[in-house]
Steps between C-alpha positions, in 0.01 A plus 500: 500500500777743598700405189216610277496842662871571453477635143231745607714610796802548275294707255370711786851559634624595152211742456579664832868528407416660165274746675773581752784532250294673229238712679230661294618846608832441326335592171384837632673804359624811677362731232128551467292471181606844378309823448334694222720809544806632688266699726305187591826325595610790721153524656513131595842554654384802702196307624732222615722752676197649671379160619846374598456216248846407372357235266289760320793740480728232355225381267492840329853438367606279211706216645475168315420663165780749561750219556382313191517806275805674644773578244837501675681586177291814460561600863878464476506682166284781638711547815831411335578305818401190692377602845409297808193724550337385177139388555601172333865400508514167311341354187251217562755229430311231694184457708709560811641827370155612387360433848793687654428791267137501615611505864749778424232703321264450793764606753591798281139621508463427873809711565348790305180472705702484822693813401174678422343395829812613685512838328130557562545455874853631541597825329874463567534172310766645265721582796465150638555316174785713368697520821821297488643639821433412864144500626388866536438511874490878487183477288323190633640449849560152637452203265225326707309828504542531124371146436203568728431820306516302174251251640260775600541682167415197286139488620300435180166625633549845346493351150145379552383857450671526159284656231598500134364819349669577166726364229731730309673459166878455545574778250319747725728408789813549292488615138823314429303175516364556149835600351675274255790398724258400778291297259816321387568410863144371535542296183817341640307404811217356291739285298676372811166403656397327177177701522271631230480841666646686798385828651517686827191548713452744788229571756431729792359359820426635844555366849308725732589852392835398348537473123737253331607424146557138398678415175575172324571346162239270346548243223262329262518138389234442239181649645614490863664783689718453809730716706864461407659700783427767758639849444553422133624729225305809605598460865870483421457793261350706781792420726316271740723307737587151371428385857158665514298238312340756267321698770535874555341708776361828369400645836775403747 
């Protein structure tokens, strides 16, 4: 009797092992289904920021499609260098490398979001990030007190009152955006991303009585738009801090 049951037990064990080693969630993607326009992509990101939903924020960016379409040759040609800060550093030479590229792309985006979150809550982020000397006790006091202050400053509740109230064309923020040399730079970025189109997108939002500007680059693959990066072409053109995550306070 027990011998007859063994095959069924073995099948059950194998099924459980397959489910454990290959969970259904493994097929899930970081990027969402895409958006109808750059503004829709940025709106989804801002809503995720407001709700403290990292998954929604990450889902507004191209990740898997970005890795599949990325043109490393175009990036190196456009920069005339090979840099460790590239969004994608290696061609997809194998499934392992492709998965590593996806993880690198995801961590690259997460770092941008972290920098934005930090700069939103801590106005002196440039001082902290750029300092290569000893810890500035004269500014922040004792280190435990500084870490406690960091902890208190990172309270996300303030973002729940965020209100997106207007988009603005990048060329109105800086007229150089529409000039030929800027468009050439945008075209280089488009080619590197393997995208059908790339453009900057910018929006004003309020937190209480404070007004902020948020900028990013968006890319189109087929009919779907995603965010490519925070800050983006227009942000860099306006002189935004590379550590600011594309956010600029207009009232502080």
